[in-house]
Structures are given as structure tokens and as C-alpha cells.
C-alpha positions in Angstrom: 73.2 225.2 15.0 75.5 222.8 16.7 74.6 220.5 19.6 77.1 220.8 22.4 75.7 217.9 24.5 78.4 215.3 25.1 77.5 211.7 24.2 76.5 209.3 27.0 79.4 207.1 27.9 77.7 203.6 28.2 80.7 202.3 30.1 80.4 204.8 32.9 79.7 203.0 36.3 76.5 205.1 37.1 75.0 204.2 33.7 75.7 200.6 34.2 74.3 200.7 37.7 71.1 202.4 36.4 70.6 199.7 33.7 71.2 196.9 36.3 68.7 198.5 38.7 66.1 199.1 36.0 66.4 195.5 34.7 66.3 194.1 38.2 63.2 196.1 39.0 61.5 194.9 35.8 62.5 191.3 36.6 61.0 191.6 40.1 57.8 193.1 38.8 57.4 190.5 36.1 58.2 187.7 38.7 55.5 189.0 41.0 52.9 189.1 38.2 53.7 185.5 37.2 53.6 184.3 40.8 50.2 186.0 41.3 48.8 184.3 38.2 50.2 180.9 39.3 49.0 181.2 42.9 46.3 183.8 43.3 45.6 182.4 46.8 49.1 182.8 48.2 48.1 185.6 50.6 44.8 184.1 51.8 43.2 186.0 54.6 40.8 184.1 56.8 38.3 185.9 58.9 38.4 185.0 62.6 35.7 182.4 63.3 35.2 181.7 59.5 34.2 178.1 58.6 34.8 178.5 54.9 37.7 179.0 52.5 37.2 180.7 49.2 39.8 180.1 46.5 40.5 181.6 43.1 41.5 179.4 40.2 44.9 180.1 38.7 45.6 180.8 35.1 46.2 177.1 34.4 42.8 176.2 35.8 44.0 174.8 39.1 43.4 175.7 42.7 46.6 176.3 44.6 46.8 177.4 48.2 49.1 177.8 51.1 49.0 175.6 54.2 51.2 173.8 56.6 52.3 170.2 57.2 53.5 169.5 60.7 53.9 173.3 61.2 56.0 173.9 58.1 54.6 176.2 55.3 53.8 174.4 52.0 51.9 175.0 48.8 49.0 172.7 48.0 47.5 171.9 44.6 43.9 170.6 45.0 43.6 167.2 43.2 40.2 165.5 43.5 41.7 162.7 41.4 44.4 161.9 44.0 43.3 159.3 46.6 45.8 160.6 49.2 48.0 163.6 49.9 51.0 163.2 47.7 54.2 164.8 48.9 57.4 165.1 46.8 59.9 162.7 48.5 62.6 165.4 48.7 60.4 167.3 51.2 60.3 164.3 53.6 62.9 165.6 56.0 61.9 169.3 56.2 58.3 168.2 56.8 59.1 165.6 59.4 57.7 162.7 57.5 58.7 159.1 57.7 58.6 156.8 54.7 56.8 153.5 55.2 55.9 150.6 53.0 56.5 150.9 49.3 53.4 150.7 47.1 52.4 151.2 43.5 50.3 154.2 42.6 48.6 155.0 39.3 49.2 158.7 38.4 48.6 160.9 35.4 52.2 160.1 34.5 51.8 156.3 34.8 52.4 153.8 37.6 55.1 154.8 40.1 56.4 153.5 43.4 55.5 155.7 46.4 56.1 155.3 50.1 53.3 155.4 52.6 53.5 158.1 55.3 51.4 159.6 58.0 51.0 163.4 58.3 50.6 164.3 62.0 49.0 167.6 61.2 47.9 169.3 58.0 46.3 172.8 58.0 44.6 174.7 55.2 42.9 178.0 56.0 40.5 177.4 59.0 40.7 173.6 58.7 43.1 171.4 60.6 43.4 167.6 60.1 45.3 165.1 62.1 46.8 161.7 61.2 46.3 162.2 57.5 47.2 159.3 55.1 49.6 160.3 52.4 52.6 159.1 50.5 56.0 160.3 49.5 56.5 160.4 45.7 60.1 160.3 44.5 58.9 161.2 41.0 57.8 164.7 42.0 60.5 167.2 41.5 58.7 170.4 42.5 57.5 171.7 45.9 53.7 171.6 45.4 51.9 169.0 47.4 48.8 167.3 45.9 45.9 167.7 48.3 44.0 164.5 47.6 40.8 163.0 48.8 42.2 161.7 52.2 41.7 165.4 53.2 39.1 166.7 50.7 36.5 164.0 51.6 36.2 165.8 54.9 35.1 169.0 53.2 32.2 170.1 51.1 33.2 172.1 48.0 31.2 174.3 45.6 32.6 175.7 42.4 31.1 178.7 40.7 33.0 180.1 37.8 36.7 180.6 38.8 35.9 180.4 42.5 35.9 177.2 44.8 34.5 177.4 48.3 35.5 174.8 50.9 33.3 174.2 54.0 33.2 171.5 56.6 30.9 168.5 55.9 27.6 168.9 57.6 
């Protein structure tokens, strides 16, 4: 018995388009899964009138969350070891920050020169802060902003398992 089915022409434009669409869809799905693992708090919903913020730890063991600086959307990485809010210097202009005096800062990567700055408004979840001390760090190449103790000292935080709850100080 002979099979009269013609072979698939892999050079046919519709076959190529189908492969491109399938690979694009897989890339999109995989990218979404990785992003959710890196920032499980990216779509935080805050109940009206809520006075607490509940965060999930990411797969690297960090707490990452969305917020704003001077009305611009940013991603924060909570860092209780950072004295101040540390902003990558390349974000200075989009966030409306002005560099001040140069100073030395001891980081996990060694001592670096940073530039003092003042953040007019910083918002995370239901919490808004004004006139926050921070610095611009030319050594940071990414877009995550370290949320240091110049903000975190205003909050009470409780960690249970992979969950961190932030509340206002009483």
C-alpha cells in the first residue's frame, strides 16, 4: 500500500510563519513565567483603606515590589542592609533626581562613589514618603532600586516563611 501524501515543504511561507508564531508564543510564555518568578509582587493589589502590604519572596529569596519615585513607576528591591534608597545613576533624569555631593559608600561589591540625592516622593503600596534621603549609584547598571532603611525604618515588618508583611510603625 503506497502513501500518496505529499511531503511537507519546509520552505513554504505558511510553514515558516507557523514555526515563527509557535516559537514566539513559547518565548512569550517562558518570559512571563520567569518574570513572575523574579517579581511575584509585580501586580500587587491593595485593598482600599489597607494599612499593610503583603509581599511574596522571589525565587532568589528577595522581596521585589513595584512603586513610584516622583510619580514614575519603578521596581524596588528591599534591602535592610542599605542605609538609604540607592538609585542607579542612569535613572536620575527619568525620575527627576538631582545629584548632590559625592560620598563614599560601602556596598556588597566594595566601596563606591555615590551622589547624594533627595527623593521628593516615594510610594510603595499604601505608603507614601516625602523628602527621602537617597543616593545615585553609577555602579548599578540595572533598573531595580534598593529600598533601604531611610524608608524601611518608618515601617514595621514581619516575615513568616516566604511572606513579608509591612505595616506603619505604631
